[in-house]
N, C-alpha and C positions, 0 to 999 in steps of 0.2 A: 573561322571564330577562336582564332588562338589564345588562348593565356600567356599575360607576359608574365614577369621573373617576379613582376609586385604583390599582382595580382593571387602568384601561386603562394608567392611570401604569406601573403591579407586571413590564404583560404587553410591554410597550415597553425597559422597562431589562433584565429579561430578555433577552429578542433583542438590547438590546442588550452584554450581556454574552456571550451568547455569541457577538455575529456576531468582539469580540476576543480572545478568547479563541479562537475560531480563525482570526482572523486572526496570533494569535501560534504560535500551530501552525503553519504554514504559515512562519511566516519563521524558526521552529527547523528545518522542514526543509532552507525551501533554505541554508542555516550550518552542517547535517551534512553538505550535498551540494558548497560552496563548500571544506569543510573538508577534505572527504574529497577533489576534485580539485588542493587547496594538495599535504599531505599527496602524492597518485598522484605529481603534473609534479615532485615536487621528488625525488620518487623514480627516476619516468623522468629527470630529469638527472644524475643520480649517479649510474646503469645505465650512459646515452650515455659520461657521460665515459669508466666502468672500460669498457664493453666495446671503442671506440674507441681506446684504453691499450691493450685487452689486440691487438686486433687491425692493430694498428702494429706489436705485435710476435715478430708470424706470424712464421712465417721459409718457411713449404711450405703449398705446397696445400694437403695432410694434414692442414697443422695448422689450418690456413683451415677447412673441413670438419667436423674435429672442437669450434675454436668456434663456430661454426653451432653444431653437432647441441645441442648443451651448453645453447648461448642461447634457442634453442624450447620446453624445456618450461618455467622458471619461467617463460618467457614468458606463456603460457595462463593455469599454473595464480595466477601473477598475474591474466589478466585475468577469467580467471575468481570469482579471489577480490573484487576495486573491480566487477563486475557481481554481485556477492553486499551486497556492499554496500552498494551502489548499492539494490539493488532491497526490502532490508530500509529502512535512509530511506524508500524510497515505500509503504510499504506500514506504516510503523507511521503515521508522518503523514494515510494512506490510515483509517487503523485507528481514531485523534482521528476527524474527520470524522464516518464514519461510528458512533462509540461518540455523540456530538453529535449530529445526525439522531436515533439513535434512541431520542436519550432526547424530544427535540421532539419525534417522532412518535407517543408515547404519553403525554408531556403531553397532543398537542393531542385524540389517541385518551384520554381518560379525559376533559375537558374536556365532549368533545363529549357523549361517553356518560349525566354528569354534566349536563350541555341536553335532551338527552332524555330521560334519566328524569324531572329539571324543567317540562318539557312534560306529560310524561306523566302526570305526578300533578298540573297543572292546568286538564289534560283538559276536555273539556265533555263525560258524559256522553255513553255511544252511540257513539265515538271508540277502544273498547280499538282497531277490528282496526287500523287507521290507525297507531296507537301501537305493534300490537304488528306490523304490515311493516318500520318504519321504522328498532327496532330487527330485526329479523329483515337485514336494506339492511346497516342501523351492522354488523351478525356478518361476517355476508358479507364487508365491504368489507376487515374484521377481519381473514377466513384471508389473502384475496388477499392483502392489505400482508404477513404471516406467511409466508405463501409463493413471494412474490418474494425475499422477504428470507432467504429459505431458500437459493431456488435459485444467486441471489450467491451467497452464505457456498460454497456446492457449485461452482460457480465457481471463484469464489478461488482457492480448497485445493486443485481441478485446474489449475488456472494454476499455483501454488507448487509441487508438483509435478511436470510437463513444468518447470520451471526447474531445480525438481535437477533433476533427469533430463538436460535439455542441456550444467548447466551440469560435472557428473559425465562424463559421454564426452563435450567439449570434452577434457576435463584426461583422463585417459583417454588417445582420442588421440593428447594430444603424450608422452605418455610413451612407447606405441609406438613412436612414427613414431624421438623419440628416439632409444629404442633399438634400433631400427632403423638407425639410424645410422648408430647406434658399429660397430653389427657387421660393419656396411662396410666400413671400414674399416682 
């Protein structure tokens, strides 16, 4: 089965469309990161000004410790929220790339299976065993690929769950530390 010039041109066009689509998705992810960082920087600057004013109005060490304790918990919560947002941006961008890769892989598998079927129909008599072995090898390769995809998905799910657990623990630790500091006053 030989590819015609039109088929090759269509394949190149499809690959180019995929490349530009993925490049656009990558830039969208970068734009989201820049937007997140600008927003976080503005908020941090505003908070720093407010905290500096509050620190300058402190009258004694007790009040300074109370102010410091009151600033710690929101900082931990904001850091956790920033990390979650950053993780979400990375995950959504990665999901787009994975979807495109899986789509192209499925297309390639289908094309290769079609090529094998076409070759087997045009194979000379007596080559049935070789064709069956080739089909078996392709099926095994497809199964291995699917197993790897499932393992990567499971690992990604575990990493996401661990990230959520660590974020929650950090915020809870900050709440505990803040509450402990308030009771010591």
